[in-house]
C-alpha positions in Angstrom: 122.6 127.6 90.8 123.6 124.4 93.1 127.3 123.3 92.7 128.1 120.2 90.4 127.6 117.0 92.1 130.2 114.1 92.5 127.6 111.2 93.4 128.8 108.0 93.2 127.2 106.0 96.0 123.3 106.3 96.8 121.5 104.9 99.8 117.6 104.1 98.6 115.4 103.9 101.6 112.4 101.7 100.5 112.1 98.7 97.8 108.6 99.4 97.0 107.8 101.1 93.5 109.2 104.4 94.7 112.6 102.6 95.3 112.5 100.2 92.4 111.7 103.1 89.8 114.8 105.1 91.4 117.4 101.9 91.5 116.5 101.4 87.7 116.8 105.0 86.8 120.1 105.1 88.2 121.1 101.9 86.5 119.9 103.6 83.1 121.6 106.7 83.6 125.4 107.4 82.0 128.4 109.5 83.5 127.7 112.3 80.8 124.1 112.3 82.0 122.5 110.5 79.0 119.5 108.2 79.5 119.4 104.4 78.4 115.9 103.8 79.5 114.1 101.4 77.2 117.3 100.3 75.6 120.4 98.7 77.5 121.8 99.4 80.9 124.3 102.3 80.9 127.7 101.4 79.4 129.5 104.0 81.5 127.2 104.4 84.5 126.9 107.5 86.2 126.6 105.7 89.9 129.1 103.1 91.1 127.1 102.0 94.2 123.5 101.6 94.7 121.9 100.1 97.7 118.4 99.6 98.3 117.3 99.1 102.1 113.6 97.0 102.5 112.4 96.5 105.9 110.1 93.4 104.5 111.3 90.0 103.5 111.0 91.0 99.8 110.7 93.9 97.7 107.7 95.5 96.2 106.7 97.7 99.1 102.6 97.5 99.6 102.4 95.2 96.8 104.7 92.6 98.3 103.1 89.8 99.9 104.7 89.1 103.4 102.9 86.0 104.8 105.5 85.8 107.7 104.6 89.1 109.3 101.5 90.6 110.5 100.8 94.1 112.3 98.5 94.1 115.0 94.9 94.8 114.4 95.1 98.2 116.5 97.9 100.0 118.3 98.5 98.3 121.9 96.7 99.7 124.7 99.8 101.3 126.3 100.0 103.6 123.1 96.5 104.4 123.4 96.5 105.2 127.3 99.2 107.9 126.2 96.5 109.6 124.5 98.8 110.5 121.8 98.1 107.7 119.6 97.6 110.2 116.8 101.3 110.9 116.8 103.0 108.6 114.6 106.3 109.1 116.9 104.2 107.2 119.6 102.9 104.4 117.7 105.7 103.8 115.4 108.6 104.5 118.2 112.2 104.5 117.4 114.2 101.7 118.7 117.1 102.5 121.0 120.7 102.0 119.0 123.3 99.7 120.6 126.2 101.7 122.3 129.3 101.6 120.7 127.9 101.4 117.1 130.4 102.8 114.4 131.5 102.9 111.2 133.7 100.1 111.9 130.6 97.9 112.1 130.0 97.3 108.7 127.7 95.3 106.6 130.1 92.4 106.2 131.2 92.9 110.3 127.9 94.3 112.0 127.7 94.4 115.6 125.6 91.6 116.7 122.6 91.8 119.7 121.6 88.3 120.7 118.2 89.5 120.7 115.3 90.7 118.6 113.6 93.4 120.4 110.0 93.8 119.4 109.3 97.2 117.7 106.0 98.3 116.1 107.3 98.6 112.9 104.0 98.2 111.2 106.1 97.1 108.2 103.3 94.3 106.9 101.5 95.4 103.6 97.9 96.6 103.7 97.0 94.8 100.6 94.3 92.2 101.3 93.5 89.0 99.8 90.1 90.6 97.7 91.7 93.8 97.0 91.7 94.8 93.1 93.3 98.1 91.9 91.2 101.1 91.4 93.3 102.5 88.4 93.3 101.1 84.9 95.7 98.7 83.9 97.5 101.2 81.4 98.3 103.5 84.2 99.5 100.9 86.9 103.0 100.6 85.3 106.3 102.3 84.9 106.3 103.5 80.9 109.2 101.0 80.5 107.1 98.0 81.7 105.0 96.1 79.2 101.3 97.0 78.8 99.8 93.3 78.5 97.3 92.8 76.2 95.4 90.2 78.2 94.5 92.8 81.1 92.7 94.9 78.0 90.1 92.0 77.7 86.5 93.5 78.5 85.2 90.3 79.6 87.2 90.2 82.6 84.9 90.9 85.7 87.0 93.7 86.9 88.3 95.2 83.8 89.9 97.6 83.1 91.6 96.9 86.5 94.1 94.2 87.9 94.0 92.0 90.9 96.8 92.6 93.5 98.4 89.6 92.6 98.7 90.8 89.1 100.2 94.1 89.8 102.4 92.7 92.0 103.7 90.3 89.4 104.8 93.1 86.9 106.9 94.5 89.9 108.2 91.0 90.4 108.9 90.7 86.7 110.8 94.1 86.7 112.9 92.9 89.7 114.1 89.4 87.8 114.3 90.7 84.4 116.7 93.6 85.5 118.3 91.4 88.1 117.6 94.1 90.8 117.7 91.8 93.7 121.5 92.1 93.8 121.3 95.6 94.8 118.4 95.1 97.4 118.9 94.1 101.0 115.8 92.9 102.5 114.7 92.4 106.2 116.7 95.8 107.0 115.4 98.7 108.5 117.1 102.0 108.2 117.1 103.6 111.8 119.3 106.7 111.4 120.2 109.1 108.5 122.5 111.7 109.2 125.5 113.7 107.7 129.0 113.8 109.1 131.7 116.2 109.1 133.2 115.0 105.7 129.7 115.6 104.3 128.9 111.8 103.9 125.4 110.4 104.5 125.9 107.8 107.2 123.0 105.3 107.2 122.7 103.4 110.4 120.6 100.0 109.7 119.4 97.0 111.5 119.1 93.6 110.0 116.6 91.3 111.5 117.0 87.5 111.8 115.2 85.3 114.2 116.6 86.1 117.6 119.2 88.7 116.6 120.0 91.9 115.4 122.8 93.1 113.0 123.7 96.6 113.3 126.1 98.6 111.1 126.7 101.8 109.3 127.8 102.7 106.1 128.4 105.8 104.2 126.9 107.3 100.9 126.9 110.4 98.7 123.5 110.6 98.5 120.2 109.5 99.4 116.7 108.7 98.2 113.7 108.5 100.6 111.0 106.1 99.0 109.4 104.8 102.0 106.0 105.2 100.8 103.1 106.8 103.0 101.2 103.5 103.4 103.0 102.2 106.3 101.9 103.9 109.6 98.3 103.7 110.5 96.6 107.2 111.1 94.3 106.8 114.4 92.3 109.9 115.2 92.4 110.9 118.8 88.9 110.7 120.2 87.5 111.0 123.6 87.1 107.5 125.3 88.5 105.5 122.6 91.5 104.2 125.2 88.9 103.2 127.5 86.7 101.8 125.2 89.5 99.7 123.6 90.6 98.5 127.3 86.9 97.4 128.1 86.9 95.4 124.8 83.6 96.1 123.7 84.2 96.0 120.0 86.8 94.6 117.8 88.9 97.4 116.9 90.9 97.5 113.5 92.8 99.8 111.1 92.3 98.8 107.3 95.8 98.5 107.5 95.4 95.3 109.4 92.1 93.8 107.7 92.8 90.5 106.3 89.0 88.3 106.2 86.1 89.5 105.5 84.3 87.0 107.4 85.1 88.8 110.7 81.9 91.1 109.4 79.5 88.2 108.9 76.1 88.7 110.9 78.2 91.5 112.9 77.4 94.9 113.6 79.8 97.2 111.9 81.0 100.9 112.1 83.3 101.8 109.3 85.1 105.1 110.3 86.4 107.3 107.4 85.2 108.4 103.8 88.1 107.4 101.8 88.5 104.9 98.7 89.5 102.3 101.3 86.0 103.0 103.1 84.3 102.2 99.8 86.4 99.2 98.9 85.5 97.7 102.2 81.9 98.8 102.4 81.3 96.6 99.3 82.5 93.6 101.3 81.1 94.2 104.5 77.5 95.1 103.5 76.7 91.6 102.3 77.7 90.1 105.2 76.9 92.4 108.3 73.9 92.3 110.3 74.0 96.0 110.1 76.4 98.5 108.5 77.3 102.2 109.7 79.3 104.7 108.0 81.1 107.6 110.2 82.4 110.4 107.9 83.7 113.9 108.6 83.7 115.3 105.0 83.1 114.8 101.7 85.0 112.8 99.5 86.8 114.6 96.6 89.1 112.1 94.6 86.6 109.4 93.2 83.3 111.4 92.3 81.1 108.5 92.8 81.8 107.4 96.3 79.8 110.3 98.1 76.6 108.6 96.5 77.8 105.1 96.8 78.5 105.2 100.6 75.2 106.6 101.2 73.2 104.2 99.4 70.4 102.1 100.6 71.3 99.9 103.7 74.2 101.8 104.7 73.4 104.1 107.8 75.6 107.2 107.5 76.6 109.3 110.6 78.7 112.3 111.1 82.2 112.3 112.8 82.6 110.4 116.1 82.4 112.9 119.2 83.4 110.3 121.8 83.3 106.6 123.0 81.3 105.7 125.9 82.6 102.5 127.4 80.5 102.5 130.3 77.5 102.0 128.3 78.9 100.5 125.0 77.9 103.5 123.0 79.3 105.7 120.3 78.3 109.3 120.3 78.3 111.3 116.9 78.9 115.2 116.5 75.1 115.3 115.8 74.5 114.0 119.6 72.9 110.8 118.5 74.2 107.5 119.9 74.6 103.9 118.8 75.6 101.0 121.0 76.8 97.4 120.9 79.0 97.7 117.8 80.7 94.3 117.1 83.6 95.6 115.0 84.5 99.2 114.5 86.9 99.5 111.3 89.2 102.7 111.0 89.7 103.6 107.0 91.3 106.8 108.3 94.4 107.0 106.2 98.1 106.8 107.3 101.0 109.2 108.1 104.0 110.3 106.2 106.5 109.6 108.6 110.6 109.9 108.7 111.7 109.2 112.3 115.2 108.5 110.8 115.6 111.9 109.3 113.5 114.6 111.3 115.8 117.1 110.7 115.3 117.6 107.2 111.8 116.2 106.3 109.4 117.9 108.7 105.7 116.7 108.5 103.4 119.8 109.2 100.8 118.6 112.1 100.9 114.9 111.5 97.7 113.3 110.4 96.1 111.7 107.4 96.0 115.0 105.9 99.3 116.3 106.4 102.0 117.5 104.3 106.0 117.1 104.1 107.7 120.5 104.4 111.1 121.6 102.7 110.5 119.9 99.1 110.9 121.3 95.9 108.7 120.1 93.2 107.8 117.1 95.7 110.8 115.5 94.6 114.2 117.6 95.9 115.2 118.3 99.6 115.4 122.1 99.5 118.0 121.9 102.6 120.1 119.6 101.0 119.8 118.7 97.4 121.7 115.3 97.8 118.7 114.3 99.5 115.6 113.5 97.2 112.1 111.5 97.8 110.3 109.3 95.4 106.2 109.0 96.1 105.6 111.8 98.3 103.2 113.1 95.4 99.7 111.5 95.7 98.0 110.8 92.1 95.6 108.5 90.3 99.0 108.2 88.3 101.1 107.4 91.1 103.5 105.2 88.8 104.0 107.8 86.5 104.8 110.6 89.0 107.5 108.3 90.8 109.0 107.8 87.7 109.0 111.3 86.9 110.6 112.0 90.3 113.1 109.3 89.8 114.1 110.5 86.2 114.8 113.9 87.4 116.9 112.9 90.8 119.2 110.7 88.0 119.6 114.0 86.0 120.1 116.3 88.6 122.9 113.9 90.2 124.5 113.3 87.2 124.9 117.0 86.5 122.5 117.4 83.3 121.2 120.6 85.0 121.4 122.5 88.3 118.7 123.5 90.6 117.8 127.3 91.0 119.2 129.3 94.1 118.0 128.1 97.1 115.5 131.2 97.6 113.5 130.1 94.2 113.2 126.5 95.8 111.7 128.2 99.0 109.6 130.7 96.8 108.3 127.7 94.7 107.3 125.9 98.1 105.7 129.0 99.5 103.7 129.5 96.1 102.6 125.9 95.8 101.4 126.0 99.6 99.1 129.2 98.9 97.5 127.7 95.8 96.9 124.5 97.6 97.0 125.0 101.4 99.3 123.8 104.1 98.0 120.1 103.9 97.9 116.8 101.8 96.6 118.8 98.8 99.9 120.3 98.4 101.2 116.7 97.2 97.9 116.1 95.4 97.8 116.1 91.6 94.5 114.6 89.8 94.7 113.4 86.5 94.5 116.8 84.7 97.4 118.0 86.7 99.9 115.2 86.2 101.0 116.8 83.3 101.8 119.9 85.4 104.2 117.7 87.7 105.9 116.3 84.7 106.6 119.5 83.0 107.8 120.7 86.1 110.4 118.2 86.7 111.2 116.9 83.1 113.9 119.8 82.6 116.1 117.8 85.2 115.8 114.3 83.1 118.9 113.0 81.8 119.5 113.7 78.2 117.5 112.0 75.9 114.9 110.6 78.7 111.3 110.0 77.3 108.3 111.5 78.9 106.9 109.0 81.1 103.3 109.7 80.1 103.4 110.4 76.3 102.8 107.5 74.9 99.6 106.8 77.2 98.4 110.0 77.6 96.1 110.1 74.6 93.9 107.5 76.7 94.0 109.3 80.0 90.5 111.0 79.9 89.0 108.2 78.4 90.4 105.3 80.7 89.6 107.5 83.8 85.9 107.9 82.7 85.9 104.2 82.3 87.5 103.5 85.4 85.1 105.5 87.6 82.0 104.2 86.0 83.4 100.5 86.3 84.3 101.1 89.8 81.1 102.4 90.7 79.2 99.3 88.9 81.7 97.1 90.9 80.6 98.6 94.2 76.9 98.2 93.7 77.2 94.9 92.0 79.2 93.4 95.0 77.4 95.3 97.7 73.9 94.0 96.3 75.1 90.6 95.6 75.0 90.7 91.8 79.0 89.6 91.5 80.6 87.4 94.1 83.9 88.3 95.5 85.4 85.0 94.2 84.4 86.4 90.5 86.6 89.4 91.3 89.6 87.6 92.7 89.7 84.4 90.3 90.2 86.2 87.2 91.7 85.2 83.9 
């Protein structure tokens, strides 16, 4: 069993849903390990200092609009020329820390550099103007947030879904209602996390402001990593890609940097990937493009309708790309066929888990869009050091519920409601789960029918009196998910074939 904690100060890395859920949970946990979630904030709070570090200019994670910043459409040529652009450390490199930085350089007295070095931080949100959610409104919220009746109006064009602005507003309302901004430091990127000889976590952070950088260090008793996994784009290594990009034959874009569907108008377009993002964007591309191709390497397993939809009439389906041939402007596929003269090639190839600030504890197995994070018990607690935990590593249709579950378990453990089993048992769980799922992304995947398993494994660590995040809405789960799949499929064909306009899905009342 782990020893009792004496955690008073907590650093939360990331101000998206995972970070906000952790912050909220800590504020509603008493020193005696009891929860006040759904009531008043803790009268005798377990934790005295909580700081959320958010690299964008406002909290909300991928759901936060960030009009002041934009990511490059594709990794720069210098990264592609390395032929290691599939490595997140290459396309999301660390920035050199200034010499002489110590704990004396505090938040109130930082080390100032009179420059703002350009770093490829990939900090912009991948949410685009036309996006609506693919999960029903009831399940795109934490259990303690209202389930607004207006979103259950089946006359809404995108019912039972939300526009991305509506989902963002749920998070903004939470921040405002709970006055969470006072705990959140925006425009602040965590560059390093390490433990000192006294057993304290030392956070090295950088504030970006116009032409200056402000660096400081700060000590904490515990750390929550909540930086999500929709930040660093995954670009699969393909023969000839760097040379093809240099020749500028096609506009190459990763879906994270897509913003305007009009770039596809009258163009010959190739979509690379077979994810939900592929389907989301194909429904906008097809009505505008001159020709639409899809290259995919495998079947889609999360949304059952996608496999048929992405092969529907007019979409020319090809297998995976074997190589790019810049001399002839061709793309060769694994079936030895070639197609030339694409105007736009859009990579919907997912994202990396990436923790450059904490490599010695959070390892990523063979980095790609199908990797897993090693060294975690129940997808939440660091096995090596239980004063480190994560939210948002698990992947599910019910991400808000899995995030909330992890946050509640962390609050309970760190307020000493219950201790973790011996470390040997934590390793055994990881090995057993790996045998069941594989040593890949499926290790973290919990489809709707498995979310109850995720919650039941973590709920013993909840603060006393903490309600089950899914108990109220579980009765609707099967019905709502069946409806969602049917509606997503119908909306795909309606948008693709012009029966519904994009404007109709955006201007929803």
